[in-house]
N, C-alpha and C positions, 0 to 999 in steps of 0.2 A: 768443305769449311772451309779449304787453306784455300781450295781455289776460289773461293768467294772475296778473302782477304787480297789474294794475290789481285784479285778482277778491278777492284778495287784502288791501288799502288800497284798500278804500271804491271802488271805482274811477279813486282817483285816481294818478297818472305825476308824476316827474320830469323833465326837463326832461333831464337825465344822464339817465335809464333809458332815457328814451326815444331816448337818440341811441347809448346801447351798444347799444340794440334793434335798430340800425342806420338809423334816422330823420336826415335833416336838421335842422338850424333851418326852412330854408324847408318843409320837408317837415309840420311841427308846425304851422306857421303857416299854411299851407295849410287844413292839418285843421279849425281853429279858421275861418276864415274861413268853411269850407263848412258850417259847424255840427256836425261829429260831434264834435268835442273841443273845451274851453271854458275858458277862464283862470278857475283859480279863487284863484291866488293866483301871486304870482313866482315862478315856475318850476315850477306844479301844475298840473296838469292832467286836466280830467277825460275819460275816455276815451269814449266813443258817450256823452257827450251831450243828443245827439238822442232815445233812449232814455228819460230820464228828466226827471220834473213840476221844473225847475230843479234846483240844485246840492242835495244830501242834506247833513243839517247834520254829521255825522263827518267827511263829506268833505271841508269846508270847513274845517274846525277841523285837518285835519289835515293840508291844501293852508299851512295861516297857520304853524302849527307847524314846520312842518317850509321852510319858506320863513325863518326868519328862524337858519337854521344850527342842527348838532345838541345847541349847547347847549340850546336856546329848550324852555320846559314849560309847558304848560297848567296854570293857577290859578287860584284863586277859585271865579267860578260854572263855570265852563266846565269844571273837571277836576272839581269835584259833578257837571255834567253824560255826562261821558264812565262814570266810577264809578255812576250812576244813585241817586246820592245827591238825594234830593226833599225839593222845602221852599223853596229859589231862584226866584224871579220871573225866568220864562222871559224872554229878549230876543235881540235879534242880534248883540250884546257876546259877542265872544272876547278873554279876559284868556288873557294869555301873558305870560311872566316869561321875561327874559332878563342874563345877569351884564354888567358892565358899570354907568362911570355915566347913572344916570339920575334927573332932579335931581324927576321925579314922574309918575304914570300919562301917555303918550302914546298919542293916536291914529293912526296913522300907515298908509300907502297905502289903508286901505279904512277908512269910516269908525267903523265896528263893530269895529275890532282894536284892544284896546288894551293897553297894554304897557306891567309894570309892574318899576320893581327891587325883588324878593322877594330877601333873603336864603334859601334853601334848602340842606341840607347834601347829596350824592349818595345817602344816606342814604333820603333825605326824598320821595328821587323813583321812580316805580316807571312801566313800560308796558303803557297800559291797550290795546289791539288794535292793535297799535303805536307808540301815540305816547303819548311824554314828558308826565306828568305829576305834580302832587304826587300822594303816597299818598293813602288814604285820612282819615287821622289828623290829620297835616298838613294835606292840605285843609280841615275840620270844623274846623280851631284858625284857618285864616285867614278863612276864612268868615264862621265866629260874632264875630269881630273889628269885623267891618264892617256885620252886620245888624240889623235888629231885632230884640227880642224875637222877635218870633212866630215870623218864616221861620230865626231863629237857630237857636230850639228845636225847628224842625222837622225842620231839618237835621243837626241832632246826633237826636232821631228814627227817624229814617231813616234813621242811618248804622247807628244800633244795632240795628235793625229788620231789617235786611241781611244784619250778620252781618258790615259790613265792619270796625266797630271796636268794642272789648267794652269794660263796665264799669271795666276796671281800668288800660284806655288811655286813659281816659276822664280817668283821675285825675294824667295823666301831662299833661293840657295847660293847667293855672293855671301849671307850670315853662315849655313853651315860647312860653306868650301875655304871660310876665311882663314889663312895661316895653315892651308896649307899647299903641298908642292904642285905646280898649275895651276894657281886661282885666280891667277892675272890673265892667263890665257882661258879657262877655265872661263870665266865673266865674258869677253870678248865672244866666247860661241854663245851663250844666252844669248846676245843682243845681236846674232844672225836666225833668228830661232822664226822658225814662222809651220805653226802647224797644218795649215792648207795643205805643205806637202804631202801624198798619199804614198808615196816611198822613197828611198833612198835614192833610188836615182833621178828622180824629181828635184829632189835635195840636191845632189851633185851638180844636176843639169843648170841649176839656177845659180849655185855658189860659180861655178867658171862664167857666169855671161856674170856677174859680178865684180867679180874676177877683172873679166875685159869689156869691164867698164860700158857693156850693155844690158842691167840687172831690167827683169822684164817687170811692164809696172801694175799686174795684175797676176794670179796664181786662181787658177780650177776658175778661169775663165767661160761665163755664160755666153753665147750668141747667138741674140730671138732674131728671128725676120720682125717686119716690120707690125705683124698681124701677133709676135709676143712670143712668136712657138717655137721652141729651143732646139736650135739646128746643132749645136753641140756644146761642149765644155775642155778646152784646151788647158792643159797642165799649166801652161806657161803662155803669158799675152803681152804683147805690145801694140794696144789700142791704133795708135795713132797708123803705126804702120798696116795694121789691117792683118798683123802677122804672129802666129799659133806656133807652138815648139808642143811637141807631146817626146815625151820619156816612154821609149819604145820593150818597157822589159817582157824579160822573157816566158813568166808566167801567163799575166793578166791576158797579155795579145797573145800567142798563140795560141789556141785552140782556134777550129774553125770559124764557132760563133763570133766568135770576138775578134775574125781577122774581117769576116764579112759584115759584122758589125761598122767597125773602122773604117771601109770601106768606103761604106753609104754617109755616114759621118764625115768623112772627107769629101768626099762627093758636094754634099749641100754646105758644106765651109767654105767650097770655091768654088759653085758659083754665085756666092753670097758676096763673093769678091776679097774673100781672104785667105793668103798661105800659107803651109803647113809645111812644117820643119818637121825631121823625126828624129831624133839622138838615142844612142842605146849607150849600154852604162862602159863597153871600148870606145866610145867615141869619148865619153867623160875623163879618162886615163890622158887622154890628148889635153893641157889646156889649152891651145888654143884653138881648138879645128872648132866649138861649139858656137862661142865669140863672133869667131871670124865668118864663120857660115851665115851666122846672123846680122851680123855689120853690113854682110851683103846685100841679103833679104831686103831690110832696112834700105839698104842703097837701092837698089830696086825701085820698091813703092815708091820712094822721092822723086825716082827720074817719069814714072806715073803720074804723081799726080800734077807734077811741070807741064 
């Protein structure tokens, strides 16, 4: 019975659930000493810990949030992580909010646990796999107040692309953040959002182009031949220059099947007269490289037309 409960909770059970299943505190402690269970947070245990390589991330989040009582909720980057919103820098930190007086964010119990005092209305809370967290819209609003421009726009783009928030809902964010620290910058971040970006890498590449004054005129540009056959889709596109830029992430483009598909698509596009640039995450760390490369490719295209 207890294993069934654990299976629905990322392998985590509470001391109360263990006792309800007939185990005593001493038996729980003995299981922990034997390595079969592992303490994750106060009153939270990973069942069959010897079968896991460390503590699964969501199991840790679940146990930590539960350890602060039923009023606790995952917030900020932790809530974004639970929703699958990309763009925040990955850390071991777990951000949660609990009602009550907290003068400033506190690290408690474990150094990676940070407790905030956020005023969150009940309607702004949801359950993600049984874990209480701020909803997608409130999560985006909170995150972009604290993040710099690039990660903030990445977060907004990701939430839009995944359908977790809509353009109409984003129009309400300025009201949600009015008067809060970082609101002026956050409103500017909202103006740069584009849900067609399919990854933070695409967002970062686009922003580098915008900053370099070579902004693409199309995202997810469909290139077709005269018969309407789809030759390929470019992450960033400049139609006049017949130029496409691809954001080559480590995951989607690293499998053998993806490599072969990319090569065939690239050959079709090249034969149709399109040039293709490829950018990686490392390329986005240099503010000049991407816009300079695009500018050079556009110059080549102009010389060919003249």
